[in-house]
VEXDREN-2710 file (C-alpha; in Angstrom, 1 decimal):
% VEXDREN-2710
k/r/px/py/pz
1/MET/41.8/-55.4/-41.7
2/ILE/38.2/-56.0/-43.2
3/ASP/36.9/-59.7/-43.6
4/LEU/35.3/-60.1/-46.8
5/PHE/33.1/-63.1/-45.6
6/ASN/32.3/-62.5/-41.8
7/TYR/30.4/-59.4/-41.0
8/GLN/31.8/-57.0/-38.3
9/ARG/31.5/-53.7/-37.5
10/ARG/34.7/-51.9/-38.4
11/LYS/36.4/-50.5/-34.9
12/SER/36.6/-46.7/-34.8
13/SER/37.4/-44.1/-32.2
14/ILE/34.4/-42.4/-30.1
15/VAL/33.1/-38.9/-31.3
16/HIS/31.4/-36.8/-29.1
17/VAL/28.7/-34.6/-30.8
18/GLY/26.8/-32.8/-27.9
19/ALA/24.9/-35.3/-25.9
20/LEU/25.5/-37.9/-29.0
21/ASP/28.3/-40.4/-29.1
22/MET/29.2/-41.6/-32.4
23/GLY/31.5/-44.7/-33.4
24/GLY/32.9/-47.1/-31.1
25/GLU/30.5/-49.6/-30.0
26/ASN/27.9/-46.8/-30.5
27/PRO/24.8/-47.7/-32.9
28/ILE/25.0/-46.4/-36.5
29/ARG/23.6/-43.0/-36.2
30/ILE/21.1/-41.5/-38.9
31/GLN/20.8/-38.0/-40.1
32/SER/19.4/-35.5/-42.4
33/MET/19.6/-31.9/-43.5
34/THR/17.2/-29.3/-43.8
35/THR/16.4/-27.4/-47.2
36/THR/15.2/-24.5/-45.4
37/ASP/16.7/-20.8/-45.4
38/THR/19.0/-20.8/-42.3
39/ASN/17.9/-17.1/-41.7
40/ASP/14.4/-18.2/-41.6
41/THR/14.8/-19.3/-37.8
42/GLN/11.0/-20.7/-37.4
43/ALA/11.2/-22.6/-40.7
44/CYS/14.4/-24.5/-39.8
45/ILE/13.1/-25.5/-36.1
46/ASP/9.6/-27.0/-37.9
47/GLN/11.6/-28.8/-40.3
48/ALA/14.3/-29.9/-38.1
49/GLU/11.6/-31.2/-35.7
50/ARG/10.1/-33.5/-38.4
51/ILE/13.2/-34.9/-39.3
52/ILE/13.9/-35.8/-35.5
53/LYS/10.5/-37.1/-35.3
54/ALA/11.2/-39.1/-38.2
55/GLY/14.4/-40.7/-36.4
56/GLY/16.9/-38.3/-37.5
57/GLU/19.7/-38.3/-34.6
58/LEU/21.6/-35.0/-36.1
59/VAL/20.4/-32.3/-38.1
60/ARG/22.7/-30.4/-40.6
61/LEU/22.3/-26.8/-42.0
62/THR/23.8/-25.1/-44.9
63/THR/25.6/-21.9/-43.4
64/GLN/27.0/-20.1/-46.5
65/GLY/27.6/-16.9/-44.4
66/ARG/28.0/-15.1/-41.5
67/ARG/24.4/-14.2/-40.8
68/GLU/23.5/-18.1/-41.4
69/ALA/26.2/-19.1/-38.8
70/GLU/25.0/-16.5/-36.2
71/ASN/21.6/-17.8/-36.6
72/MET/22.4/-21.2/-35.9
73/LYS/22.2/-20.2/-32.2
74/ASN/18.7/-19.2/-32.5
75/ILE/17.9/-22.5/-34.1
76/ARG/19.5/-24.4/-31.6
77/ASP/17.8/-22.4/-28.8
78/GLY/14.4/-22.8/-30.3
79/LEU/14.9/-26.5/-30.4
80/ARG/16.3/-26.8/-26.9
81/LEU/13.1/-24.9/-25.6
82/LYS/10.9/-27.9/-27.4
83/GLY/13.0/-30.1/-25.3
84/TYR/15.1/-31.6/-28.3
85/LYS/18.7/-32.4/-27.4
86/THR/19.5/-33.5/-31.0
87/PRO/23.1/-32.1/-32.2
88/LEU/22.8/-29.5/-35.1
89/VAL/25.8/-29.6/-37.9
90/ALA/26.7/-26.5/-39.7
91/ASP/27.7/-26.9/-43.3
92/VAL/30.4/-24.8/-44.3
93/HIS/32.2/-24.3/-47.8
94/PHE/34.3/-21.5/-49.3
95/ASN/34.4/-19.4/-46.2
96/PRO/36.5/-20.5/-43.0
97/ASN/35.6/-17.5/-41.2
98/VAL/32.0/-18.7/-41.1
99/ALA/33.3/-22.1/-39.5
100/ASP/34.9/-20.3/-37.0
101/ILE/31.7/-18.6/-36.1
102/ALA/29.6/-21.8/-36.2
103/ALA/31.7/-23.2/-34.0
104/ARG/30.9/-21.3/-31.1
105/HIS/27.0/-21.9/-31.2
106/ILE/26.4/-25.4/-32.4
107/GLU/27.8/-29.0/-31.6
108/LYS/29.3/-30.0/-35.2
109/VAL/30.8/-28.0/-38.5
110/ARG/31.4/-29.8/-41.7
111/VAL/34.2/-28.2/-43.6
112/ASN/35.1/-29.3/-47.2
113/PRO/39.0/-29.7/-47.9
114/GLY/38.3/-28.8/-51.5
115/ASN/37.4/-25.2/-50.9
116/TYR/38.4/-24.5/-47.4
117/VAL/41.3/-22.8/-48.1
118/ASP/42.0/-23.7/-51.7
119/PRO/40.2/-21.0/-53.9
120/ALA/37.2/-22.3/-55.9
121/ARG/38.1/-24.5/-58.4
122/LYS/38.3/-23.6/-62.0
123/PHE/38.9/-26.7/-63.8
124/ILE/42.5/-25.2/-64.9
125/LYS/46.0/-26.8/-65.2
126/ILE/48.5/-25.6/-62.7
127/ASP/51.8/-27.5/-62.2
128/TYR/53.1/-27.1/-58.6
129/THR/56.8/-28.0/-57.5
130/ASP/57.2/-29.7/-54.6
131/GLU/58.1/-26.9/-52.6
132/GLU/54.9/-24.6/-54.0
133/TYR/52.8/-27.7/-53.0
134/ALA/54.3/-27.9/-49.4
135/ALA/53.8/-24.1/-49.0
136/GLU/49.9/-24.4/-49.9
137/LEU/49.7/-27.2/-47.2
138/ARG/51.3/-24.6/-44.7
139/LYS/48.7/-22.3/-45.7
140/ILE/46.2/-24.6/-45.0
141/GLU/47.5/-25.6/-41.5
142/GLU/47.8/-21.7/-40.5
143/ARG/43.8/-21.4/-41.3
144/PHE/42.8/-24.7/-39.7
145/VAL/44.8/-24.5/-36.5
146/PRO/42.7/-21.7/-35.2
147/PHE/39.5/-23.0/-36.2
148/LEU/40.4/-26.3/-34.2
149/ASP/41.4/-24.4/-31.1
150/ILE/37.7/-22.9/-31.2
151/CYS/36.4/-26.2/-31.4
152/LYS/38.5/-27.4/-28.6
153/ALA/37.3/-24.3/-26.5
154/HIS/33.9/-25.0/-27.4
155/HIS/33.7/-29.3/-27.3
156/THR/32.9/-28.9/-31.0
157/ALA/33.5/-31.9/-33.1
158/ILE/34.1/-31.5/-37.0
159/ARG/33.3/-33.7/-40.1
160/ILE/35.6/-33.5/-43.1
161/GLY/33.4/-34.0/-45.4
162/VAL/35.1/-34.3/-49.1
163/ASN/33.0/-34.4/-52.4
164/HIS/34.2/-35.9/-55.5
165/GLY/32.6/-32.7/-57.1
166/SER/34.1/-30.0/-55.3
167/LEU/38.0/-31.4/-55.3
168/SER/40.5/-28.4/-55.8
169/ASP/42.3/-27.7/-58.8
170/ARG/45.4/-28.4/-56.6
171/ILE/44.3/-31.7/-55.9
172/ARG/43.0/-32.5/-59.1
173/ASN/46.4/-31.2/-60.8
174/ARG/48.6/-33.5/-58.6
175/TYR/46.5/-36.6/-58.1
176/GLY/43.9/-36.5/-60.8
177/ASP/40.2/-36.9/-60.7
178/THR/40.9/-40.2/-58.8
179/PRO/40.0/-41.9/-55.5
180/GLU/43.7/-41.5/-54.3
181/GLY/43.1/-38.0/-54.7
182/ILE/39.9/-37.6/-53.0
183/VAL/41.6/-39.5/-50.0
184/GLU/44.9/-37.4/-50.2
185/SER/42.2/-34.1/-49.8
186/CYS/41.1/-35.7/-46.5
187/MET/44.3/-37.2/-45.3
188/GLU/45.9/-33.7/-45.5
189/PHE/43.4/-32.3/-43.0
190/LEU/43.5/-35.5/-40.9
191/ARG/47.1/-35.2/-40.5
192/ILE/46.8/-31.6/-39.1
193/CYS/44.2/-32.8/-36.4
194/GLU/46.6/-35.4/-35.3
195/LYS/49.1/-33.1/-34.9
196/GLU/47.2/-30.9/-32.8
197/ASP/45.7/-33.6/-31.0
198/PHE/42.4/-33.3/-32.2
199/HIS/40.2/-36.5/-32.1
200/ASP/36.6/-35.5/-32.6
201/VAL/36.4/-35.8/-36.2
202/VAL/34.4/-37.8/-38.6
203/ILE/34.7/-38.4/-42.1
204/SER/32.8/-38.6/-45.1
205/ILE/33.9/-39.0/-48.9
206/LYS/30.9/-39.1/-51.2
207/SER/30.5/-39.1/-55.0
208/SER/27.4/-39.3/-57.4
209/ASN/29.2/-42.4/-58.8
210/THR/28.6/-45.1/-56.5
211/MET/31.9/-47.2/-57.5
212/VAL/34.0/-43.9/-57.4
213/MET/32.3/-43.6/-53.8
214/VAL/32.9/-47.0/-52.5
215/ARG/36.4/-47.6/-53.9
216/SER/37.2/-44.1/-52.1
217/VAL/36.1/-45.0/-48.7
218/ARG/37.9/-48.4/-48.9
219/LEU/41.0/-46.6/-49.9
220/LEU/40.4/-44.1/-47.1
221/VAL/40.1/-47.1/-44.5
222/GLU/43.5/-48.6/-45.7
223/GLU/45.3/-45.2/-45.7
224/MET/44.1/-44.2/-42.0
225/GLU/45.1/-48.2/-40.7
226/LYS/48.3/-47.2/-42.2
227/GLU/48.8/-44.3/-40.3
228/ASN/47.0/-45.6/-36.8
229/MET/44.1/-43.7/-37.5
230/CYS/40.5/-45.1/-36.7
231/TYR/37.9/-42.0/-37.1
232/PRO/34.3/-42.7/-37.4
233/LEU/33.0/-42.5/-41.1
234/HIS/29.7/-40.8/-42.6
235/LEU/28.3/-42.6/-45.5
236/GLY/26.2/-41.2/-48.1
237/VAL/26.2/-41.1/-52.0
238/THR/25.8/-37.5/-52.9
239/GLU/23.2/-36.3/-55.6
240/ALA/21.7/-39.6/-55.7
241/GLY/18.3/-38.3/-57.1
242/GLU/14.5/-39.1/-56.3
243/GLY/12.0/-41.8/-55.8
244/GLU/13.3/-45.4/-56.6
245/ASP/16.1/-44.8/-58.7
246/GLY/17.6/-42.1/-55.6
247/ARG/17.2/-44.9/-53.3
248/ILE/18.5/-47.9/-55.4
249/LYS/21.6/-46.1/-55.8
250/SER/21.9/-45.1/-52.4
251/ALA/21.6/-48.6/-51.5
252/VAL/24.1/-49.8/-53.8
253/GLY/26.9/-47.3/-52.5
254/ILE/26.0/-47.4/-49.0
255/GLY/25.1/-50.9/-48.8
256/ALA/28.4/-52.2/-50.1
257/LEU/30.0/-50.4/-47.4
258/LEU/27.7/-51.2/-44.7
259/ALA/28.3/-54.9/-45.8
260/ASP/32.0/-54.7/-45.0
261/GLY/31.1/-53.2/-41.6
262/ILE/32.3/-49.6/-42.6
263/GLY/30.0/-46.7/-41.4
264/ASP/29.2/-44.9/-38.2
265/THR/26.7/-42.9/-39.4
266/VAL/24.4/-42.4/-42.6
267/ARG/22.8/-39.9/-44.7
268/VAL/20.4/-40.8/-47.7
269/SER/20.4/-37.9/-50.2
270/LEU/17.3/-37.8/-51.8
271/SER/15.7/-34.9/-53.9
272/GLU/12.8/-35.2/-51.7
273/GLU/11.5/-33.9/-48.2
274/PRO/14.3/-34.2/-46.0
275/GLU/12.3/-36.3/-43.4
276/GLU/11.8/-38.9/-45.9
277/GLU/15.6/-39.7/-45.8
278/ILE/15.1/-40.9/-42.5
279/PRO/13.4/-44.2/-42.9
280/VAL/15.6/-45.3/-45.8
281/ALA/18.7/-45.0/-43.8
282/ARG/17.1/-46.7/-41.2
283/HIS/15.9/-49.9/-43.3
284/LEU/19.6/-50.1/-44.8
285/VAL/21.3/-49.8/-41.2
286/ASN/18.8/-52.2/-39.7
287/HIS/19.2/-54.7/-42.8
288/PHE/23.1/-54.9/-42.1
289/ASN/22.7/-54.9/-38.3
290/ARG/20.8/-58.2/-38.4
291/ARG/23.9/-59.9/-39.8
292/ALA/25.8/-59.8/-36.6
293/HIS/27.0/-62.9/-35.1
294/HIS/26.0/-64.9/-37.8
295/VAL/27.5/-68.5/-38.5
296/LEU/31.3/-68.4/-39.7
297/ILE/31.9/-68.5/-43.0
298/PRO/35.4/-70.3/-43.8
299/GLY/36.3/-68.1/-46.9
300/THR/39.8/-67.9/-48.4
301/PRO/40.9/-64.6/-50.0
302/SER/41.9/-64.8/-53.5
303/GLU/45.6/-63.4/-54.0
304/ALA/44.0/-62.1/-57.4
305/PHE/41.7/-59.9/-55.8
306/CYS/42.2/-56.1/-54.4
307/TRP/39.4/-54.7/-52.1
308/THR/40.6/-50.9/-52.5
309/CYS/40.8/-51.4/-56.6
310/PRO/38.7/-54.3/-57.7
311/THR/38.7/-54.8/-61.5
312/ARG/36.2/-57.1/-63.1
313/ARG/36.9/-60.8/-62.5
314/PRO/38.5/-62.5/-65.7
315/THR/36.0/-65.0/-67.4
316/ALA/35.6/-67.1/-70.4
317/ALA/32.4/-65.7/-72.3
318/VAL/29.4/-68.3/-72.8
319/GLY/27.2/-67.0/-75.4
320/ASN/26.7/-63.0/-74.3
321/ILE/27.6/-64.0/-70.3
322/GLY/30.8/-63.1/-69.1
323/GLY/34.0/-62.2/-71.2
324/GLU/33.5/-58.2/-72.1
325/HIS/29.9/-58.4/-72.1
326/VAL/27.9/-56.4/-69.9
327/PRO/26.1/-57.9/-67.0
328/VAL/22.7/-60.1/-68.1
329/VAL/19.4/-59.8/-66.2
330/ILE/17.3/-63.0/-65.8
331/SER/13.8/-63.0/-65.0
332/SER/11.2/-65.5/-63.5
333/ILE/8.0/-66.8/-65.0
334/ARG/6.2/-68.5/-62.1
335/LYS/2.6/-68.4/-63.2
336/PRO/0.8/-69.0/-66.5
337/PHE/-0.8/-65.5/-66.2
338/GLU/2.6/-64.0/-66.4
339/GLU/3.0/-64.9/-69.9
340/PRO/2.2/-61.5/-71.2
341/PHE/5.2/-60.3/-69.3
342/ALA/6.9/-62.5/-71.4
343/THR/6.4/-60.5/-74.6
344/THR/7.3/-57.4/-72.9
345/SER/10.2/-58.5/-70.8
346/LYS/13.6/-56.6/-71.5
347/SER/15.6/-59.4/-69.7
348/ASP/18.2/-61.1/-71.4
349/TYR/17.0/-64.6/-70.0
350/LEU/13.7/-66.0/-68.8
351/TYR/13.4/-68.8/-66.4
352/LEU/10.4/-71.0/-67.0
353/GLY/10.9/-73.3/-64.5
354/GLY/8.9/-76.4/-65.6
355/GLN/6.3/-75.4/-67.7
356/LEU/6.7/-74.7/-71.6
357/PRO/4.9/-71.5/-72.8
358/SER/2.4/-71.6/-75.6
359/HIS/4.3/-69.1/-77.7
360/TRP/8.0/-68.9/-78.3
361/ASP/9.2/-65.3/-79.1
362/ALA/12.0/-65.8/-81.3
363/ASP/13.7/-62.9/-80.0
364/LYS/14.2/-64.1/-76.3
365/GLN/16.4/-66.9/-74.7
366/TYR/14.7/-69.1/-72.1
367/ILE/15.7/-71.1/-69.4
368/LEU/14.2/-74.5/-68.4
369/ASP/14.6/-77.0/-65.2
370/PHE/17.0/-79.5/-66.5
371/ASN/14.8/-82.5/-66.3
372/VAL/11.9/-80.7/-68.5
373/TYR/14.8/-79.7/-70.9
374/VAL/15.8/-83.3/-71.4
375/GLU/12.1/-84.6/-71.7
376/HIS/11.4/-82.0/-74.4
377/ARG/15.1/-81.9/-76.0
378/GLU/13.8/-82.8/-79.4
379/GLU/11.3/-80.2/-79.9
380/LEU/13.3/-77.4/-78.1
381/LYS/16.6/-78.0/-80.5
382/ASP/15.8/-75.0/-82.5
383/ARG/14.9/-72.7/-79.9
384/ALA/17.2/-70.5/-77.7
385/VAL/16.4/-72.7/-74.3
386/TYR/18.8/-73.8/-72.0
387/PRO/18.9/-76.1/-68.9
388/ILE/19.6/-75.1/-65.0
389/PHE/20.8/-77.8/-63.1
390/PRO/20.3/-77.9/-59.1
391/ILE/23.5/-78.7/-57.2
392/ASN/22.3/-82.3/-56.7
393/ALA/22.2/-83.0/-60.6
394/MET/25.7/-81.8/-61.2
395/PRO/26.7/-85.3/-62.3
396/PHE/24.4/-84.8/-65.4
397/VAL/25.7/-81.7/-66.4
398/GLY/28.2/-83.2/-68.6
399/MET/25.6/-85.6/-70.0
400/VAL/23.5/-82.9/-71.5
401/LYS/24.8/-81.3/-74.7
402/ALA/23.6/-77.6/-75.0
403/GLU/25.3/-74.4/-76.1
404/ARG/25.2/-73.4/-72.5
405/LYS/24.1/-74.5/-69.2
406/PHE/23.4/-73.1/-65.9
407/LEU/24.5/-74.8/-62.5
408/VAL/23.2/-73.4/-59.2
409/LEU/26.0/-73.6/-56.6
410/GLN/26.3/-72.6/-52.8
411/PHE/29.3/-72.1/-51.0
412/GLY/30.1/-75.2/-49.2
413/THR/29.4/-77.6/-52.0
414/PRO/32.4/-80.0/-52.1
415/ALA/34.8/-77.9/-53.9
416/GLU/36.6/-81.2/-55.5
417/GLU/33.1/-81.9/-56.9
418/TYR/32.0/-78.6/-58.7
419/ILE/35.6/-77.7/-59.7
420/SER/36.2/-80.6/-61.8
421/CYS/32.6/-80.3/-63.0
422/LEU/33.2/-76.7/-64.1
423/GLU/37.0/-77.5/-65.8
424/ALA/35.4/-80.1/-67.6
425/ASN/32.5/-77.9/-68.8
426/PRO/33.4/-74.1/-69.8
427/GLU/30.1/-73.8/-71.3
428/VAL/28.4/-74.1/-67.5
429/VAL/27.6/-70.7/-66.0
430/VAL/27.6/-70.6/-62.4
431/VAL/24.2/-69.4/-60.8
432/CYS/25.4/-68.3/-57.3
433/MET/22.7/-68.3/-54.3
434/SER/22.9/-68.2/-50.5
435/ASN/20.3/-68.7/-47.8
436/HIS/23.0/-67.4/-45.2
437/ALA/22.3/-64.8/-42.7
438/ASN/25.3/-62.9/-44.2
439/ARG/24.7/-63.7/-47.8
440/THR/27.0/-61.1/-49.3
441/GLY/29.9/-62.8/-47.5
442/GLU/29.0/-66.5/-48.4
443/GLN/28.4/-65.6/-52.3
444/ARG/31.7/-63.7/-52.0
445/ALA/33.3/-66.6/-50.7
446/LEU/32.3/-69.0/-53.4
447/VAL/33.6/-66.9/-56.3
448/HIS/36.9/-66.3/-54.2
449/GLU/36.9/-70.3/-54.1
450/MET/36.4/-70.6/-58.1
451/MET/39.1/-67.7/-58.3
452/ASN/41.5/-69.8/-56.3
453/ALA/41.0/-72.7/-58.5
454/GLY/41.7/-70.8/-61.5
455/LEU/38.1/-71.2/-62.9
456/LYS/36.9/-68.8/-65.7
457/ASN/33.2/-69.9/-65.9
458/PRO/31.0/-66.6/-65.5
459/VAL/28.8/-66.0/-62.2
460/ILE/25.3/-65.0/-61.9
461/PHE/24.1/-63.9/-58.5
462/SER/20.7/-64.9/-57.7
463/GLU/18.9/-63.2/-54.7
464/MET/15.6/-64.6/-53.4
465/TYR/13.3/-62.2/-51.1
466/GLN/9.7/-62.7/-49.5
467/THR/8.0/-59.5/-49.4
468/ASP/4.9/-57.6/-50.6
469/ASN/6.5/-54.3/-50.0
470/LYS/8.1/-52.6/-53.0
471/SER/10.5/-50.2/-51.3
472/ASP/12.0/-52.8/-48.8
473/PHE/12.5/-55.3/-52.1
474/LEU/14.5/-52.5/-53.9
475/LEU/16.7/-51.3/-50.9
476/ASP/17.4/-55.1/-49.9
477/ALA/18.4/-56.3/-53.4
478/ALA/20.3/-53.2/-54.2
479/ALA/22.2/-53.5/-50.8
480/ASP/22.5/-57.1/-51.2
481/LEU/24.4/-56.7/-54.5
482/GLY/26.2/-53.4/-54.0
483/ALA/29.3/-54.9/-52.5
484/LEU/29.5/-57.9/-55.0
485/LEU/29.0/-55.6/-57.9
486/THR/31.8/-53.0/-56.8
487/ASP/34.1/-56.1/-56.4
488/GLY/33.6/-56.8/-60.0
489/LEU/32.3/-60.6/-59.4
490/ALA/29.2/-60.5/-61.3
491/ASP/28.6/-61.5/-64.9
492/GLY/24.5/-60.8/-64.1
493/ILE/21.8/-60.9/-61.9
494/TRP/18.6/-62.7/-61.3
495/LEU/16.1/-61.4/-58.7
496/MET/13.4/-63.3/-57.3
497/ASN/10.6/-62.8/-55.0
498/ASP/8.2/-64.7/-52.8
499/GLY/5.4/-62.3/-52.5
500/LYS/2.8/-59.9/-54.4
501/LEU/5.4/-57.9/-56.4
502/CYS/4.7/-58.0/-60.2
503/PRO/7.5/-59.3/-62.7
504/GLU/7.9/-55.9/-64.0
505/THR/8.8/-54.5/-60.6
506/ILE/11.5/-57.2/-59.9
507/GLU/13.0/-56.6/-63.5
508/GLU/13.0/-53.0/-63.5
509/THR/15.0/-53.3/-60.1
510/ALA/17.6/-55.3/-61.7
511/PHE/18.2/-53.0/-64.4
512/GLY/18.2/-49.9/-62.2
513/ILE/20.8/-51.7/-59.9
514/LEU/23.0/-52.5/-62.8
515/GLN/22.7/-49.0/-63.7
516/ALA/23.0/-47.4/-60.2
517/ALA/26.5/-49.6/-60.1
518/ARG/27.9/-48.1/-63.7
519/LEU/27.6/-51.3/-65.3
520/ARG/25.0/-51.1/-67.7
521/THR/22.8/-48.1/-68.5
522/SER/19.2/-48.8/-69.7
523/LYS/17.4/-45.5/-69.4
524/THR/18.2/-41.6/-68.9
525/GLU/20.1/-41.0/-65.3
526/TYR/19.3/-38.1/-63.3
527/ILE/22.0/-36.6/-61.0
528/SER/20.3/-34.6/-58.5
529/CYS/21.0/-33.1/-55.1
530/PRO/18.9/-33.0/-52.3
531/GLY/18.8/-29.1/-52.0
532/CYS/19.6/-27.2/-49.1
533/GLY/19.1/-23.4/-47.8
534/ARG/21.7/-22.4/-51.1
535/THR/19.1/-23.8/-53.6
536/LEU/17.3/-20.7/-55.1
537/TYR/14.9/-22.2/-57.2
538/ASP/11.7/-25.2/-56.9
539/LEU/14.3/-28.1/-57.2
540/ARG/11.6/-30.6/-57.0
541/GLU/9.2/-28.7/-59.5
542/THR/12.4/-28.7/-61.9
543/ILE/13.1/-31.9/-61.6
544/ALA/10.1/-33.3/-62.7
545/LYS/9.8/-30.9/-65.6
546/ILE/13.2/-32.2/-66.8
547/LYS/12.1/-35.8/-66.4
548/ALA/9.0/-35.6/-68.4
549/ALA/10.8/-34.1/-71.1
550/THR/14.0/-36.2/-71.5
551/SER/12.8/-39.7/-69.7
552/ASP/12.9/-41.2/-73.5
553/MET/16.7/-40.1/-73.9
554/LYS/18.5/-43.5/-72.9
555/GLY/21.9/-43.7/-72.2
556/LEU/21.9/-39.6/-70.9
557/LYS/23.1/-38.2/-67.9
558/ILE/21.6/-35.1/-66.7
559/GLY/22.9/-33.2/-63.6
560/ILE/20.1/-31.0/-61.8
561/MET/21.9/-29.1/-58.8
562/GLY/20.6/-26.4/-56.6
563/CYS/24.0/-24.3/-56.2
564/ILE/27.7/-24.2/-57.4
565/VAL/29.3/-26.1/-54.4
566/ASN/29.0/-29.4/-56.0
567/GLY/27.3/-28.8/-59.4
568/PRO/30.5/-28.4/-62.0
569/GLY/32.3/-31.4/-60.3
570/GLU/29.6/-33.9/-60.0
571/MET/28.7/-33.2/-63.4
572/ALA/31.7/-34.3/-65.0
573/ASP/29.8/-37.6/-65.0
574/ALA/27.0/-36.1/-66.7
575/ASP/26.5/-34.8/-70.4
576/TYR/24.4/-31.7/-69.2
577/GLY/24.1/-29.8/-66.1
578/TYR/21.5/-27.6/-64.9
579/VAL/23.0/-25.3/-61.7
580/GLY/21.4/-22.7/-59.9
581/ALA/23.5/-19.3/-60.4
582/GLY/21.6/-16.9/-57.9
583/PRO/17.9/-16.0/-57.1
584/GLY/15.7/-17.1/-60.1
585/ARG/18.7/-17.7/-62.3
586/VAL/20.1/-21.1/-63.9
587/SER/23.4/-21.8/-65.8
588/LEU/23.6/-24.7/-68.1
589/TYR/26.7/-27.0/-68.8
590/ARG/28.0/-29.7/-71.0
591/LYS/29.8/-31.6/-68.7
592/GLN/32.1/-29.1/-66.9
593/VAL/31.9/-26.3/-69.1
594/CYS/29.5/-23.7/-68.5
595/VAL/27.9/-22.8/-72.0
596/GLU/24.8/-20.7/-70.9
597/HIS/25.1/-17.9/-68.0
598/ASN/22.6/-16.9/-65.8
599/ILE/19.2/-17.4/-67.6
600/PRO/15.8/-16.9/-66.0
601/GLU/14.7/-20.0/-64.3
602/GLU/11.3/-19.8/-66.0
603/GLU/13.0/-20.3/-69.4
604/ALA/16.0/-22.6/-68.2
605/VAL/14.4/-26.0/-69.0
606/GLU/13.4/-25.2/-72.6
607/HIS/17.0/-23.8/-72.9
608/LEU/18.4/-27.4/-71.6
609/LEU/16.2/-29.3/-73.9
610/ALA/17.1/-27.1/-77.0
611/LEU/20.6/-27.9/-76.1
612/ILE/20.3/-31.3/-75.9
613/ARG/18.2/-31.4/-79.5
614/LYS/21.0/-29.2/-80.9
615/GLU/23.7/-31.7/-80.1
616/LYS/21.8/-34.7/-81.2
617/GLU/21.1/-33.1/-84.3
618/SER/24.7/-32.1/-85.0
619/LEU/25.7/-35.8/-84.0
620/ARG/23.2/-37.0/-86.8
621/THR/24.7/-34.8/-89.4
END
């Protein structure tokens, strides 16, 4: 069972992938995928070498046809001549015959249950009787077992890679577009592997929706335990995008699972050069490795909490915090020269510490240290300013009258003291902080203690960092908050940093994390794939064009997909989609419905913008 409060790696079986072992006590492995044409041997060797030199321990290549599968042998041989023993992985969709070929040449084959035998999904309604459904499962087994026999003969490992965006119509009609359906799609194939005594299996469950991805993996872990399975898990958020948004989104999803000790290999999917993914994945893995052997956290799980199907913790609203309100963002102003930031800040609250600003913005809400608040109480009475109390000032909470108050708490504070304080003061918002090596576990423990006591006070998670590196800051913050946000425990977040990062960066990161966790939308979201050998247009140039033209469309989700494999499926979560349809051709989607087919690539972006403008105009009229 997963320990919510104390970090330990989930126990998994060992899988042999060529010269590399995965799972068990082995380190969490880092991998990436090439974007080159798999028929171009030298280009693939060169890009694989860059991935390996960056620290990649596995390299995956798309194998959409027989030619590509056969050429995997040449790519492997070319890398071996250069002295690299790094295992190669063939990525197979739609054609099981390709998987059979690839399994003879390289160390691992990824198959997708959604399209291995089931026909390509058409998002149509088909009602299966139990007999018809069982017949479809037999059809899968009849085709899958010969593949497993080839893998046994050639000592080839497999990855059962389920994508939310490519679930079959059969699964969707029986289970819906749900984590339960995603997990069952995987379990169907795992049961065949068990029956055939084939155990060199790694599993992945991915989605562009971080909350769906995390919940599905949690549910899979539980289902495998029920059936005495412990296969290694490959973690990743598919179609995460690029730049800072892609990193934050990946860190929220992957971090939420790594925090619980789940994960044996990681791939961060960015719409960038594949070698750029490696240091991001390595940073996330190292971040959680440092939690091993920490001081025990004696938390008690709340019976009201469901790890596999979490819902937002019920709270009583205090102003705009808690209840049905979206999570708030608090920003800190630490120095007088940061005051211009106060006029441009989008945060819901600005923490002033012990200083009063020279100018009060009537549209903003402020937080002051309680002693300064008390000292200036008369001059502040007409302003939206609220006191914050440190733990040692708890006795003064009830003595200070204010519409809302903030109380800093850490797990380990005597429960009888703070519980009676919060029961008597429902207008208090808890600011949950931690200096523990496993801050996620300790912050969880405090909220579970509050839940066990029946408290309804809202909770804001405050995270403090010390770095001058922007990338490290956003990855650490997103990873630390991932599990807490997924668990439904947060009514707000407050990021702080003792370093040279500007307050705008810290604030943007906070809003980016909430958007990545699907809790609050503050800007346009781009669901873009990293590209692979199937991509038949300039993906990165297209992303740049679409971003430049649509970045001001707050709340809009736009999918930018290299090919049809996950395109329409992942775009169930997007308002519009741009999908590669063939060499130099693009199709446009409104959600999962194709509205324009095979547009010339050079015209496609303008067609997409025209479609969006037309829709917006029709909504106005």
